[in-house]
SENU-509370 format. One record per residue (C-alpha): residue number from 1; residue in one letter; x, y, z. Coordinates in nm, 2 decimals, decimal comma, always signed. Each point is the difference from the previous one (the first is absolute). Example, Ala and Ser with C-alpha at 12.3 -4.5 7.8 and 13.67 -1.06 7.14 Angstrom:
<bado=1; pati=A; px=+1,23; py=-0,45; pz=+0,78> $
<bado=2; pati=S; px=+0,14; py=+0,34; pz=-0,07> $
This chain:
<bado=1; pati=G; px=-6,44; py=-18,32; pz=-9,66> $
<bado=2; pati=C; px=+0,29; py=+0,14; pz=-0,22> $
<bado=3; pati=N; px=+0,02; py=+0,13; pz=-0,35> $
<bado=4; pati=W; px=+0,36; py=-0,02; pz=-0,03> $
<bado=5; pati=R; px=+0,06; py=-0,37; pz=-0,10> $
<bado=6; pati=C; px=+0,36; py=-0,07; pz=+0,12> $
<bado=7; pati=G; px=+0,14; py=-0,29; pz=-0,15> $
<bado=8; pati=Y; px=+0,02; py=-0,21; pz=+0,32> $
<bado=9; pati=C; px=-0,32; py=+0,10; pz=+0,16> $
<bado=10; pati=A; px=-0,34; py=-0,18; pz=+0,02> $
<bado=11; pati=I; px=-0,18; py=+0,24; pz=+0,20> $
<bado=12; pati=P; px=-0,19; py=+0,15; pz=-0,31> $
<bado=13; pati=L; px=-0,08; py=-0,35; pz=-0,11> $
<bado=14; pati=I; px=-0,16; py=-0,05; pz=+0,34> $
<bado=15; pati=R; px=-0,14; py=+0,33; pz=+0,11> $
<bado=16; pati=G; px=-0,05; py=+0,14; pz=-0,38> $
<bado=17; pati=N; px=+0,06; py=+0,39; pz=-0,05> $
<bado=18; pati=H; px=+0,03; py=+0,27; pz=+0,26> $
<bado=19; pati=R; px=-0,32; py=+0,12; pz=+0,15> $
<bado=20; pati=S; px=-0,02; py=+0,32; pz=+0,18> $
<bado=21; pati=R; px=-0,26; py=+0,03; pz=+0,26> $
<bado=22; pati=P; px=-0,17; py=+0,36; pz=+0,03> $
<bado=23; pati=I; px=+0,17; py=+0,25; pz=+0,26> $
<bado=24; pati=E; px=-0,32; py=+0,03; pz=+0,17> $
<bado=25; pati=E; px=-0,01; py=-0,37; pz=+0,07> $
<bado=26; pati=L; px=+0,35; py=-0,03; pz=+0,12> $
<bado=27; pati=V; px=-0,04; py=+0,29; pz=+0,23> $
<bado=28; pati=K; px=-0,34; py=-0,13; pz=+0,15> $
<bado=29; pati=E; px=+0,19; py=-0,33; pz=+0,07> $
<bado=30; pati=A; px=+0,30; py=+0,18; pz=+0,16> $
<bado=31; pati=E; px=-0,23; py=+0,19; pz=+0,23> $
<bado=32; pati=L; px=-0,16; py=-0,32; pz=+0,12> $
<bado=33; pati=L; px=+0,35; py=-0,15; pz=+0,07> $
<bado=34; pati=A; px=+0,09; py=+0,32; pz=+0,20> $
<bado=35; pati=N; px=-0,32; py=+0,01; pz=+0,18> $
<bado=36; pati=K; px=+0,11; py=-0,37; pz=+0,14> $
<bado=37; pati=G; px=+0,31; py=+0,13; pz=+0,11> $
<bado=38; pati=V; px=+0,25; py=-0,08; pz=-0,28> $
<bado=39; pati=K; px=+0,31; py=+0,22; pz=+0,03> $
<bado=40; pati=E; px=+0,19; py=-0,11; pz=-0,32> $
<bado=41; pati=L; px=-0,15; py=+0,00; pz=-0,33> $
<bado=42; pati=I; px=+0,18; py=-0,21; pz=-0,28> $
<bado=43; pati=V; px=-0,09; py=+0,14; pz=-0,37> $
<bado=44; pati=I; px=+0,10; py=-0,31; pz=-0,20> $
<bado=45; pati=A; px=-0,07; py=-0,13; pz=-0,37> $
<bado=46; pati=Q; px=+0,22; py=-0,20; pz=-0,26> $
<bado=47; pati=D; px=+0,08; py=+0,38; pz=-0,12> $
<bado=48; pati=S; px=-0,15; py=+0,24; pz=+0,23> $
<bado=49; pati=T; px=+0,14; py=+0,29; pz=-0,25> $
<bado=50; pati=Y; px=-0,25; py=-0,10; pz=-0,28> $
<bado=51; pati=Y; px=-0,28; py=+0,08; pz=+0,23> $
<bado=52; pati=G; px=-0,29; py=+0,19; pz=-0,16> $
<bado=53; pati=I; px=+0,09; py=-0,03; pz=-0,37> $
<bado=54; pati=D; px=-0,27; py=-0,24; pz=-0,08> $
<bado=55; pati=L; px=-0,26; py=+0,20; pz=+0,20> $
<bado=56; pati=Y; px=+0,10; py=+0,36; pz=-0,07> $
<bado=57; pati=G; px=+0,22; py=-0,01; pz=-0,30> $
<bado=58; pati=E; px=+0,31; py=+0,11; pz=+0,21> $
<bado=59; pati=R; px=+0,22; py=-0,10; pz=+0,30> $
<bado=60; pati=R; px=-0,20; py=+0,09; pz=+0,32> $
<bado=61; pati=L; px=+0,22; py=-0,14; pz=+0,26> $
<bado=62; pati=A; px=+0,13; py=+0,32; pz=+0,15> $
<bado=63; pati=Q; px=-0,36; py=+0,12; pz=+0,04> $
<bado=64; pati=L; px=-0,10; py=-0,33; pz=+0,16> $
<bado=65; pati=L; px=+0,29; py=+0,03; pz=+0,27> $
<bado=66; pati=R; px=-0,09; py=+0,34; pz=+0,05> $
<bado=67; pati=E; px=-0,36; py=-0,07; pz=+0,11> $
<bado=68; pati=L; px=+0,08; py=-0,31; pz=+0,21> $
<bado=69; pati=C; px=+0,27; py=+0,24; pz=+0,18> $
<bado=70; pati=S; px=-0,29; py=+0,23; pz=+0,09> $
<bado=71; pati=I; px=-0,19; py=-0,30; pz=+0,20> $
<bado=72; pati=D; px=+0,03; py=+0,04; pz=+0,38> $
<bado=73; pati=G; px=+0,15; py=-0,30; pz=+0,17> $
<bado=74; pati=F; px=+0,28; py=-0,10; pz=-0,20> $
<bado=75; pati=E; px=+0,35; py=+0,06; pz=+0,11> $
<bado=76; pati=W; px=+0,17; py=-0,16; pz=-0,29> $
<bado=77; pati=I; px=-0,09; py=-0,08; pz=-0,38> $
<bado=78; pati=R; px=+0,24; py=-0,22; pz=-0,18> $
<bado=79; pati=L; px=+0,04; py=-0,03; pz=-0,37> $
<bado=80; pati=H; px=+0,08; py=-0,35; pz=-0,17> $
<bado=81; pati=Y; px=+0,10; py=-0,13; pz=-0,35> $
<bado=82; pati=A; px=+0,06; py=+0,32; pz=-0,21> $
<bado=83; pati=Y; px=+0,11; py=-0,10; pz=-0,36> $
<bado=84; pati=P; px=+0,32; py=+0,19; pz=-0,08> $
<bado=85; pati=S; px=-0,11; py=+0,06; pz=-0,37> $
<bado=86; pati=Q; px=-0,20; py=+0,33; pz=-0,06> $
<bado=87; pati=F; px=+0,01; py=+0,07; pz=+0,38> $
<bado=88; pati=P; px=-0,22; py=+0,30; pz=+0,06> $
<bado=89; pati=E; px=+0,20; py=+0,27; pz=+0,19> $
<bado=90; pati=D; px=-0,29; py=+0,16; pz=+0,18> $
<bado=91; pati=V; px=-0,01; py=-0,31; pz=+0,23> $
<bado=92; pati=L; px=+0,34; py=+0,12; pz=+0,12> $
<bado=93; pati=D; px=-0,15; py=+0,33; pz=+0,11> $
<bado=94; pati=V; px=-0,25; py=-0,18; pz=+0,22> $
<bado=95; pati=L; px=+0,26; py=-0,23; pz=+0,15> $
<bado=96; pati=R; px=+0,21; py=+0,29; pz=+0,09> $
<bado=97; pati=D; px=-0,27; py=+0,25; pz=+0,10> $
<bado=98; pati=E; px=-0,26; py=-0,22; pz=+0,19> $
<bado=99; pati=P; px=+0,10; py=-0,06; pz=+0,36> $
<bado=100; pati=K; px=-0,20; py=-0,34; pz=+0,01> $
<bado=101; pati=M; px=+0,18; py=-0,16; pz=-0,31> $
<bado=102; pati=C; px=+0,27; py=-0,22; pz=+0,09> $
<bado=103; pati=K; px=+0,32; py=+0,11; pz=-0,18> $
<bado=104; pati=Y; px=+0,02; py=-0,33; pz=-0,15> $
<bado=105; pati=L; px=-0,04; py=-0,14; pz=-0,34> $
<bado=106; pati=D; px=+0,00; py=-0,36; pz=-0,13> $
<bado=107; pati=L; px=+0,13; py=+0,02; pz=-0,36> $
<bado=108; pati=P; px=+0,07; py=-0,32; pz=-0,15> $
<bado=109; pati=V; px=+0,27; py=+0,03; pz=-0,28> $
<bado=110; pati=Q; px=+0,07; py=-0,38; pz=-0,05> $
<bado=111; pati=H; px=+0,35; py=+0,07; pz=-0,20> $
<bado=112; pati=I; px=+0,21; py=+0,29; pz=-0,13> $
<bado=113; pati=S; px=+0,15; py=-0,18; pz=-0,31> $
<bado=114; pati=D; px=-0,17; py=+0,13; pz=-0,32> $
<bado=115; pati=N; px=+0,04; py=-0,36; pz=-0,15> $
<bado=116; pati=Q; px=-0,21; py=-0,11; pz=+0,29> $
<bado=117; pati=L; px=-0,24; py=+0,26; pz=+0,05> $
<bado=118; pati=S; px=-0,10; py=-0,03; pz=-0,39> $
<bado=119; pati=A; px=-0,02; py=-0,39; pz=+0,03> $
<bado=120; pati=M; px=-0,21; py=+0,04; pz=+0,32> $
<bado=121; pati=K; px=-0,23; py=+0,26; pz=-0,21> $
<bado=122; pati=R; px=+0,04; py=+0,27; pz=+0,29> $
<bado=123; pati=N; px=-0,06; py=+0,30; pz=-0,24> $
<bado=124; pati=I; px=+0,29; py=+0,18; pz=+0,14> $
<bado=125; pati=T; px=+0,37; py=+0,03; pz=-0,02> $
<bado=126; pati=G; px=+0,29; py=-0,01; pz=+0,27> $
<bado=127; pati=V; px=+0,07; py=+0,37; pz=-0,05> $
<bado=128; pati=Q; px=-0,39; py=+0,07; pz=+0,05> $
<bado=129; pati=I; px=-0,02; py=-0,18; pz=+0,30> $
<bado=130; pati=Q; px=+0,32; py=+0,18; pz=+0,15> $
<bado=131; pati=N; px=-0,14; py=+0,33; pz=-0,11> $
<bado=132; pati=T; px=-0,34; py=-0,10; pz=+0,19> $
<bado=133; pati=I; px=+0,16; py=-0,11; pz=+0,31> $
<bado=134; pati=D; px=+0,24; py=+0,33; pz=+0,01> $
<bado=135; pati=K; px=-0,33; py=+0,20; pz=-0,05> $
<bado=136; pati=I; px=-0,18; py=-0,15; pz=+0,30> $
<bado=137; pati=R; px=+0,28; py=+0,04; pz=+0,23> $
<bado=138; pati=N; px=+0,08; py=+0,35; pz=-0,11> $
<bado=139; pati=K; px=-0,38; py=+0,11; pz=+0,05> $
<bado=140; pati=V; px=-0,06; py=-0,21; pz=+0,33> $
<bado=141; pati=P; px=+0,31; py=+0,02; pz=+0,19> $
<bado=142; pati=G; px=+0,07; py=-0,29; pz=+0,25> $
<bado=143; pati=I; px=-0,27; py=-0,24; pz=-0,18> $
<bado=144; pati=T; px=+0,03; py=-0,37; pz=+0,06> $
<bado=145; pati=L; px=+0,02; py=-0,18; pz=-0,32> $
<bado=146; pati=R; px=-0,09; py=-0,36; pz=-0,01> $
<bado=147; pati=T; px=+0,04; py=-0,22; pz=-0,32> $
<bado=148; pati=T; px=+0,00; py=-0,35; pz=-0,13> $
<bado=149; pati=M; px=+0,23; py=-0,17; pz=-0,27> $
<bado=150; pati=I; px=+0,00; py=-0,31; pz=-0,20> $
<bado=151; pati=V; px=+0,31; py=-0,19; pz=-0,07> $
<bado=152; pati=G; px=+0,06; py=-0,29; pz=-0,24> $
<bado=153; pati=Y; px=-0,28; py=+0,12; pz=-0,25> $
<bado=154; pati=P; px=+0,03; py=-0,16; pz=-0,37> $
<bado=155; pati=G; px=+0,33; py=+0,14; pz=-0,15> $
<bado=156; pati=E; px=+0,14; py=+0,16; pz=+0,30> $
<bado=157; pati=S; px=+0,36; py=+0,01; pz=-0,06> $
<bado=158; pati=D; px=+0,31; py=+0,05; pz=+0,22> $
<bado=159; pati=A; px=+0,02; py=+0,33; pz=-0,10> $
<bado=160; pati=D; px=-0,38; py=+0,07; pz=+0,05> $
<bado=161; pati=F; px=+0,04; py=-0,11; pz=+0,35> $
<bado=162; pati=N; px=+0,32; py=+0,20; pz=+0,07> $
<bado=163; pati=E; px=-0,17; py=+0,31; pz=-0,12> $
<bado=164; pati=L; px=-0,30; py=-0,06; pz=+0,25> $
<bado=165; pati=C; px=+0,25; py=-0,06; pz=+0,29> $
<bado=166; pati=D; px=+0,18; py=+0,31; pz=-0,07> $
<bado=167; pati=F; px=-0,34; py=+0,18; pz=-0,04> $
<bado=168; pati=V; px=-0,09; py=-0,12; pz=+0,35> $
<bado=169; pati=K; px=+0,32; py=+0,13; pz=+0,16> $
<bado=170; pati=Q; px=-0,03; py=+0,33; pz=-0,14> $
<bado=171; pati=T; px=-0,37; py=+0,06; pz=+0,06> $
<bado=172; pati=R; px=+0,00; py=-0,15; pz=+0,34> $
<bado=173; pati=F; px=-0,35; py=-0,08; pz=+0,04> $
<bado=174; pati=D; px=-0,14; py=+0,00; pz=+0,36> $
<bado=175; pati=R; px=-0,20; py=-0,32; pz=-0,04> $
<bado=176; pati=L; px=+0,04; py=-0,27; pz=-0,31> $
<bado=177; pati=G; px=-0,15; py=-0,34; pz=-0,02> $
<bado=178; pati=A; px=+0,12; py=-0,21; pz=-0,30> $
<bado=179; pati=F; px=-0,14; py=-0,33; pz=-0,16> $
<bado=180; pati=T; px=+0,13; py=-0,26; pz=-0,25> $
<bado=181; pati=Y; px=-0,17; py=-0,02; pz=-0,33> $
<bado=182; pati=S; px=-0,27; py=-0,28; pz=-0,03> $
<bado=183; pati=E; px=-0,23; py=-0,05; pz=-0,29> $
<bado=184; pati=E; px=-0,35; py=+0,11; pz=+0,03> $
<bado=185; pati=E; px=-0,26; py=-0,21; pz=-0,22> $
<bado=186; pati=G; px=-0,11; py=+0,22; pz=-0,28> $
<bado=187; pati=T; px=+0,23; py=+0,30; pz=+0,04> $
<bado=188; pati=Y; px=+0,21; py=+0,12; pz=-0,27> $
<bado=189; pati=S; px=+0,33; py=-0,12; pz=+0,12> $
<bado=190; pati=A; px=-0,13; py=-0,36; pz=+0,06> $
<bado=191; pati=E; px=-0,14; py=-0,01; pz=-0,36> $
<bado=192; pati=N; px=+0,26; py=+0,17; pz=-0,19> $
<bado=193; pati=L; px=+0,33; py=+0,01; pz=+0,20> $
<bado=194; pati=Q; px=+0,22; py=-0,27; pz=+0,09> $
<bado=195; pati=D; px=+0,07; py=-0,05; pz=+0,38> $
<bado=196; pati=D; px=+0,37; py=-0,04; pz=-0,07> $
<bado=197; pati=V; px=+0,16; py=+0,13; pz=+0,35> $
<bado=198; pati=P; px=+0,06; py=-0,34; pz=+0,19> $
<bado=199; pati=Q; px=-0,18; py=-0,03; pz=+0,34> $
<bado=200; pati=D; px=+0,34; py=+0,02; pz=+0,20> $
<bado=201; pati=E; px=+0,12; py=+0,29; pz=-0,19> $
<bado=202; pati=K; px=-0,32; py=+0,18; pz=+0,10> $
<bado=203; pati=E; px=+0,03; py=-0,08; pz=+0,35> $
<bado=204; pati=R; px=+0,36; py=+0,11; pz=+0,01> $
<bado=205; pati=R; px=-0,09; py=+0,33; pz=-0,15> $
<bado=206; pati=L; px=-0,27; py=+0,04; pz=+0,26> $
<bado=207; pati=D; px=+0,22; py=-0,06; pz=+0,27> $
<bado=208; pati=I; px=+0,26; py=+0,26; pz=-0,13> $
<bado=209; pati=L; px=-0,27; py=+0,26; pz=-0,04> $
<bado=210; pati=M; px=-0,15; py=-0,04; pz=+0,34> $
<bado=211; pati=E; px=+0,32; py=-0,03; pz=+0,18> $
<bado=212; pati=L; px=+0,09; py=+0,34; pz=-0,17> $
<bado=213; pati=Q; px=-0,33; py=+0,15; pz=+0,13> $
<bado=214; pati=A; px=+0,07; py=-0,14; pz=+0,33> $
<bado=215; pati=Q; px=+0,31; py=+0,21; pz=+0,04> $
<bado=216; pati=I; px=-0,17; py=+0,30; pz=-0,14> $
<bado=217; pati=S; px=-0,28; py=-0,06; pz=+0,24> $
<bado=218; pati=Q; px=+0,23; py=-0,04; pz=+0,31> $
<bado=219; pati=E; px=+0,16; py=+0,32; pz=-0,09> $
<bado=220; pati=I; px=-0,31; py=+0,21; pz=-0,04> $
<bado=221; pati=N; px=-0,16; py=-0,17; pz=+0,33> $
<bado=222; pati=E; px=+0,34; py=+0,09; pz=+0,19> $
<bado=223; pati=S; px=-0,04; py=+0,36; pz=-0,09> $
<bado=224; pati=K; px=-0,33; py=-0,01; pz=+0,18> $
<bado=225; pati=V; px=+0,13; py=-0,07; pz=+0,33> $
<bado=226; pati=G; px=-0,02; py=+0,27; pz=+0,25> $
<bado=227; pati=K; px=-0,30; py=+0,17; pz=-0,19> $
<bado=228; pati=I; px=-0,36; py=+0,03; pz=+0,10> $
<bado=229; pati=Y; px=-0,28; py=-0,14; pz=-0,18> $
<bado=230; pati=K; px=-0,38; py=-0,01; pz=+0,00> $
<bado=231; pati=V; px=-0,11; py=-0,37; pz=+0,01> $
<bado=232; pati=I; px=-0,33; py=-0,19; pz=+0,00> $
<bado=233; pati=V; px=-0,03; py=-0,31; pz=+0,21> $
<bado=234; pati=D; px=-0,12; py=-0,31; pz=-0,20> $
<bado=235; pati=R; px=+0,03; py=-0,27; pz=+0,27> $
<bado=236; pati=I; px=+0,17; py=-0,12; pz=+0,33> $
<bado=237; pati=E; px=+0,22; py=-0,33; pz=-0,05> $
<bado=238; pati=G; px=+0,18; py=-0,08; pz=+0,34> $
<bado=239; pati=E; px=+0,21; py=+0,25; pz=+0,15> $
<bado=240; pati=Y; px=-0,05; py=+0,23; pz=-0,31> $
<bado=241; pati=A; px=-0,24; py=+0,22; pz=-0,14> $
<bado=242; pati=I; px=+0,02; py=-0,01; pz=-0,39> $
<bado=243; pati=G; px=-0,05; py=+0,33; pz=-0,19> $
<bado=244; pati=R; px=+0,08; py=+0,20; pz=-0,32> $
<bado=245; pati=T; px=+0,09; py=+0,34; pz=-0,12> $
<bado=246; pati=E; px=-0,15; py=+0,15; pz=-0,29> $
<bado=247; pati=C; px=+0,30; py=-0,14; pz=-0,19> $
<bado=248; pati=D; px=-0,15; py=-0,35; pz=+0,05> $
<bado=249; pati=S; px=-0,30; py=-0,16; pz=-0,18> $
<bado=250; pati=P; px=-0,15; py=-0,28; pz=+0,18> $
<bado=251; pati=E; px=+0,11; py=-0,38; pz=-0,07> $
<bado=252; pati=V; px=+0,26; py=+0,11; pz=-0,25> $
<bado=253; pati=D; px=+0,25; py=+0,25; pz=+0,17> $
<bado=254; pati=G; px=+0,20; py=+0,00; pz=+0,31> $
<bado=255; pati=E; px=-0,13; py=+0,06; pz=+0,38> $
<bado=256; pati=I; px=+0,07; py=+0,17; pz=+0,31> $
<bado=257; pati=L; px=+0,06; py=-0,20; pz=+0,31> $
<bado=258; pati=I; px=-0,08; py=+0,18; pz=+0,30> $
<bado=259; pati=N; px=+0,03; py=-0,13; pz=+0,37> $
<bado=260; pati=S; px=-0,36; py=-0,08; pz=+0,10> $
<bado=261; pati=E; px=+0,01; py=+0,08; pz=+0,37> $
<bado=262; pati=S; px=-0,12; py=+0,36; pz=-0,04> $
<bado=263; pati=N; px=-0,36; py=-0,10; pz=-0,03> $
<bado=264; pati=I; px=-0,01; py=+0,05; pz=-0,37> $
<bado=265; pati=E; px=-0,34; py=-0,04; pz=-0,18> $
<bado=266; pati=V; px=-0,06; py=-0,15; pz=-0,32> $
<bado=267; pati=G; px=-0,12; py=+0,26; pz=-0,30> $
<bado=268; pati=K; px=+0,16; py=+0,30; pz=+0,18> $
<bado=269; pati=F; px=+0,28; py=+0,26; pz=-0,10> $
<bado=270; pati=Y; px=+0,30; py=+0,02; pz=+0,20> $
<bado=271; pati=N; px=+0,32; py=+0,20; pz=-0,05> $
<bado=272; pati=I; px=+0,28; py=-0,24; pz=+0,01> $
<bado=273; pati=K; px=+0,38; py=+0,06; pz=+0,01> $
<bado=274; pati=I; px=+0,17; py=-0,25; pz=-0,18> $
<bado=275; pati=T; px=+0,30; py=-0,19; pz=+0,18> $
<bado=276; pati=E; px=+0,10; py=-0,26; pz=-0,23> $
<bado=277; pati=A; px=-0,01; py=-0,12; pz=-0,36> $
<bado=278; pati=D; px=+0,05; py=-0,33; pz=-0,19> $
<bado=279; pati=Q; px=-0,04; py=-0,07; pz=-0,39> $
<bado=280; pati=Y; px=-0,38; py=+0,03; pz=+0,02> $
<bado=281; pati=D; px=-0,14; py=+0,09; pz=+0,34> $
<bado=282; pati=L; px=+0,07; py=+0,28; pz=+0,27> $
<bado=283; pati=Y; px=+0,00; py=-0,01; pz=+0,37> $
<bado=284; pati=G; px=-0,15; py=+0,30; pz=+0,21> $
<bado=285; pati=E; px=-0,14; py=+0,14; pz=+0,33> $
<bado=286; pati=I; px=-0,27; py=+0,22; pz=+0,06> $
<bado=287; pati=V; px=+0,08; py=+0,38; pz=+0,06> $
<bado=288; pati=K; px=-0,18; py=+0,13; pz=+0,28> $
């Protein structure tokens, strides 16, 4: 669940308020997974940074992550959905210092215009978002940042959208997904705001934003050619083994395509040298 009640989101209506499970319970579940051979653990919630407030009266995500990192068997632990408002800085110490933690963070910002952030009830300003991103990158050098954006939310002006595009150009997220706004029954925006951006304009803005991100992604991927990365292999498809680096979360991010003639096994890690890049995926070969 979630306590934030953003204007567009039906999750609190469906799932209710945020509910934290005790640390001991989560650690026990993680130990069972590790004993079954799981190598990558994903810690995920609608807002993972809220963890512990309802149980312990304070944020305990950093403590939870450190305890999970002490479990034998996991090679990677990945964190998803960190709300940018009131971000707990001790989590950054864990991301920086714990070898098992993927230097990766999914930070959904949705917009940068103060007009839109206020209408969305995001409880944060554009300057605060930028300051949080700067703090994350300063404390965890080389971290991969993923985010999501919404275009065409009620009241989004040309100026708001242009501000968003400028922000994306300057910030250069490693991964970015975007969506056009659509009303969700029972939400604040559906009941109180007029869906006043025409659908064709929403689609136009989405195309512009994703083309902008495609160019950024191409440049970031090209910078990886010639470098060697630790890669986990998820599956074999035809002539390729398909894997991911710690910069890539399953299902949502890019992949590494590796020639599969080298007896590659699913579920194992390999050192892969990147030989070629396109907008979202990389190609590589095993380093013997």
